[in-house]
C-alpha positions, 0 to 999 in steps of 0.5 A: 610182389616185388620189393621196390626198387630203391634208385641209386644216391646221387653222386656227390660233385666234387669238392672246388678249391682254387687251383694250386699255384706251383710255377714261382719257382726259379729254374735250378743251376746246373749245380744246385740240380746235378748235386741234388741228382748226386745226392740221391744217386748216393743212396745206390742203385739197389735202393732205387731198385728195391723202392721201385719194387716197393711201391710197383713202379713200372708195374702197371702204366708208366707213370708221368713222375718216378720216384727219383725225380720226386726225391730230387725236388726235395733235395731241390728243395732243401737246396734252397733257403728260406723254404718250406717241407711242402709238396708244393714246393716240391711240385714248384721245382719239378716244374721249374725244370729245364727240358733237358733236365727233365731228361736227367730225370726220364720224364716229360714236362708236367701239365701245371694244373695237374703237377702238384696232384701227381708228385705229392700222390708218388710222394705218398707212395714213397713215404708209405715204402719206407715207413714199411721198409724193405732190403737191397744189396749194396755190393756185398752188404744187405741193407735195412731201407727205412725212414728212420735208416733215410733220416741218419743215412741221408745227412752226409750224402752230400759230404765229398770223399776230401773232407776230415773226418773225426771221432769226436761228437756233439749231440743236443737236442731240437724242440719242432711243434707241430702244425696239429690244431688242438683238440684237447685243452689244457696239455699236461707234461708226460714225458719219460725224463724230468723236464729239468736237470735238476729233479731226480729221476726218483722223484719225476717216475712217481710225478708221472705216475700220477699224471697218467693215471690222471689223464686217462679217460680225460684224453685220448691216448697213443700206443704209447699209454700218451695223452694225443693234444692235438690232431697230429697223433704222433706230436706229445707234449714236450719240454723245452729251455727259454731262447730268443723266439719264446720263453721255457715250457710246454710245447706240443710236437716233437724232439728233433736230436742231432750229432755233430762232428767236433775236433779229436783230441789227447789226453795225456792224463795231465789235469791242467794240459788237452791237445787238440785235433785238427779242424774238422767242419762240422757237419751233422752226422746223424740225426733222430727225430721222435715225440716230444718228451720221448726217452732221450737215451733210446733215441739217441745212444742207438743213432751213436753206436750205429754210426761210423766215421769214414776212411781218410780219403773216402766218402761216407757210403749207406752201409755206413762202413767205416770205424765207431765214434769213440767221444761223445760230449752231451749236456746236463739233459742226457748225462741225468738219464740212468746208468744203464740207458746212456753212459753204460750202453756208450761205455760197452759200445767203446764211446767215452761221454764228456758231460755235465754234472748235474746237481744229484751228480754232484753230492758227497758219498761214502761208498768205500773207506779209503774212497771219498766220492766227489764229483763222480770221481773217487778220491782219496779220504786224505783229501784236504777240506777246501777241496772238497766242495768247489763251487762250479763255476759260473756263467759271470764269473771274471776271467781271473775268478774262473782260473781260480777256481780251475786252479783249485780243481786241478789241483783235486784233481792230483787225489783222485784214486786211477783204475788198476786194470779193466774191469772184470767180466761181472764189470767190477773195476780195481781202483789204486790210490794217488799215493800208490800211483805215484801222483803225490808224496809225503813224509809219512810214508814209505813210497815204492816210485814217485813221480819227479812232478809230484807235489809234496803233502802233508797228511794228518798227524799220525798217518803212517799208511795212505789206504788198505791196499788196491781196493775193489769197487763194484759196479753200482759204485761207478754208476755215481760217476757215469763212466767219467773219463776225464776229472770234472772242471779241470782244466783239460774237461773244460777244453774238451766239454767247450767245443759242445755248443758248436751243435748250436751253430747247427740249431741256430740254421735250422731255426734261424739262419737256413731254415726256419723249423718252427709250427709253419714250417710243414703242414704234414703231420705225422711222425713219418712224413715230418722225419721224410721231410726234414732228412732233406734240409738236414743235407741242404744244411749241410752243403751249406756248413761244407761252402763254409769250410771250403771259403774258409781254409781259402782264406785261411793264408791269406789270413796267416799272413796278415795275422803276421804282418800284424804281429812283425808289426807290432814286435817291431813297435815292442822293439823300439818301445824298450830301446836304450836312450840315447844321450848326447853332449849337446842335447842336454836330455837324459835318459829319462826324456819321453822322446826317442832318440836312436843310437845311431844314424840310418848309415845312408845318411851318415857314411862320410864315403858319400860321393863330394859330387851328391849332397848328404842329407840331412837326419831327420829330427826324431818325432815322439814315438808313438803307440 
């Protein structure tokens, strides 16, 4: 007998959904469309050809949406303030384009009811191609294109060639919550770095091991061994500081590290002096998006080492040609990291870190016989007691108190040991005491060379020798200093560290003024999709920063003219107020009178050569000086 034939299962009807409206956007202006196309074309024809091969564009039936048009749509969406990183927003940008603009993108007008699906499908293919990565030729250089590369270089696509550049960067991180719903309650922090800057790394490592062993078997773990709490499998638990939008504490999402350009400086070795370089626009030069709680050093150090500064008069290029960064300024969230994961690689790459010290780095350590360690700097063992344990400058301290504390730091800097040559191949460094270097003089010592500005100090009784000669410090000792170039707390260090706050301006543009990088900014989930969408937002923020910079430069001459007029008026009032008082024989007034009496009247009022046909005007009565 033949087996009974099983009838096929009936196909499920397609799920009906409400139509997606993609017609709410305005038509892009000619300037916006031109700048968006220029930013996408900045990636180079080699990139676009490699992208078309990676997604097999043109291999089969011609598609209605080219990959270049999708990138232009996301750039146009980023140029609009208050927009969100959604496929509907990008589709609305293409639907709103005119026929001439669509012709420049090699496409025709899309059906409104199918625009969203087609743009979503092409965007998804582009993201997958970038996630896998591909190589392309940019001139004579071979560039590997992936999402990390696009995220680091595309913010510079809108930077023109005439803008000034510097070799100093300010780095900071900001949080970005995920939109995924929670699947595991009671999240715990299991990040690689301590949640606060006062916890030593050793104590955090012990607490982290206990936390991960407790979470094992209770929640789903990712490939990195960390807990997954939401439908977004790439999001992790992190810790953020408080601001006007939220309190300090735990969050689930990602951490965005920004590198912002700030002014260069010149330091001549004097702790009380620092010379700033010319002003530069505070654009975002590079960025890195990682899961929350990931190791900050592993995210930012490769980004800074790969960053390049274009030559003067040249625009940045996708292959990152130019000179490397020389100085990076960041806070205690990065300086608390181990030397081999943060400052060590930076120093090997020729990048000097300027940073705020943690409480552990400020501890006093006796590392050698003639050297005492204070605030990450080696000092002479004869350092006076009142200069050993100096307080931090408080946020609420008065100006007088700040100047008093800074003067103590500047005074203490003269007692520091200085480098005697460069470190050898094994990292050993020779040090010279302040008396041998000639920064200090003492009557008990016989010194060969002393600076003419060296102050005279008093050493303890019976001291006839400043030190035992040039000493050699092991590399382990310099991990205490964390490669600090400028002496902490001095006026020079304060001036160099102060511009770090300019990276907060970029954070405010991301969170408040230009976009709202919060939980509702995007419904995209996953590190790859969020990295792709955020790369275009950073380019839009740079475009706004550059426009503000140009407007400020255009107003600079008028501003200086108003300032010069104000200063001339103020100088005239001060000179008039300090003029000698006149005493006349018939006025009966003394020189201490509060009424201003000019010593001589204007020539036009007292000149005896005035023609008799014209009546001379009577001098006005003097009035009190208004101050």
